[in-house]
C-alpha positions in Angstrom: -32.1 -19.2 -17.3 -30.7 -17.1 -13.9 -33.6 -15.2 -12.3 -31.4 -14.2 -9.3 -31.1 -10.7 -8.5 -27.6 -9.9 -9.7 -26.4 -7.2 -6.1 -23.9 -7.6 -3.9 -25.9 -9.3 -1.1 -26.6 -11.7 -3.9 -22.9 -12.2 -4.4 -22.3 -12.4 -1.2 -24.5 -15.2 -0.8 -23.3 -16.8 -4.0 -19.5 -17.0 -2.3 -20.9 -18.5 0.8 -20.6 -15.6 3.2 -23.2 -13.9 5.7 -25.2 -12.0 3.1 -27.3 -9.6 5.7 -26.3 -5.8 5.7 -24.4 -5.6 9.3 -22.8 -9.2 8.1 -21.5 -7.3 5.0 -20.4 -4.0 5.8 -18.2 -5.6 8.7 -16.7 -7.9 5.9 -15.7 -4.7 4.0 -14.5 -2.8 7.3 -12.6 -5.8 7.9 -11.2 -6.3 4.2 -9.0 -3.8 2.1 -7.3 -5.9 -0.9 -3.1 -4.4 -1.5 -2.5 -1.8 -4.1 -2.5 -3.3 -7.5 -3.8 -6.6 -6.1 -6.5 -8.5 -8.5 -9.4 -9.5 -6.6 -9.5 -13.4 -6.8 -6.1 -13.4 -5.2 -6.7 -11.6 -2.4 -5.8 -14.3 0.9 -8.7 -13.8 2.5 -10.9 -16.0 0.1 -11.0 -20.0 -0.6 -10.2 -21.9 -3.3 -13.5 -21.9 -4.9 -14.5 -18.4 -3.8 -10.9 -17.4 -5.8 -12.4 -19.5 -8.8 -15.6 -18.4 -9.1 -14.5 -14.4 -8.7 -11.6 -15.4 -11.7 -14.3 -16.8 -13.7 -17.3 -14.1 -13.3 -14.3 -11.4 -14.5 -12.8 -13.8 -17.2 -15.6 -14.9 -18.8 -17.9 -11.2 -18.1 -20.5 -13.1 -16.6 -23.9 -12.0 -14.9 -21.8 -11.3 -11.4 -19.2 -9.2 -13.7 -20.5 -6.4 -12.4 -20.9 -6.8 -9.0 -17.5 -8.9 -8.4 -15.8 -5.3 -10.0 -18.0 -3.0 -7.6 -16.4 -5.6 -4.9 -13.2 -5.4 -6.0 -13.3 -1.6 -6.1 -15.1 -1.6 -2.3 -12.1 -3.3 -0.7 -9.6 -1.5 -2.7 -7.4 1.0 -0.6 -8.0 4.8 -1.0 -6.6 6.6 -3.9 
């Protein structure tokens, strides 16, 4: 059973990225999705990260909510 709390910091850790607040804020400030681009298709992910994101969404896994939140935060303003 997975007992890790699922939040943005643990998602970053799962993706192998620095998961402290300053690093997350820096990532969000320096990366953007193109209009209509799916999160896993962004060029800033490596193959493993993109596969994890695709699987989380396709399987509606425990991570899907955090992956959706990340996609919203990286989306261009409306």
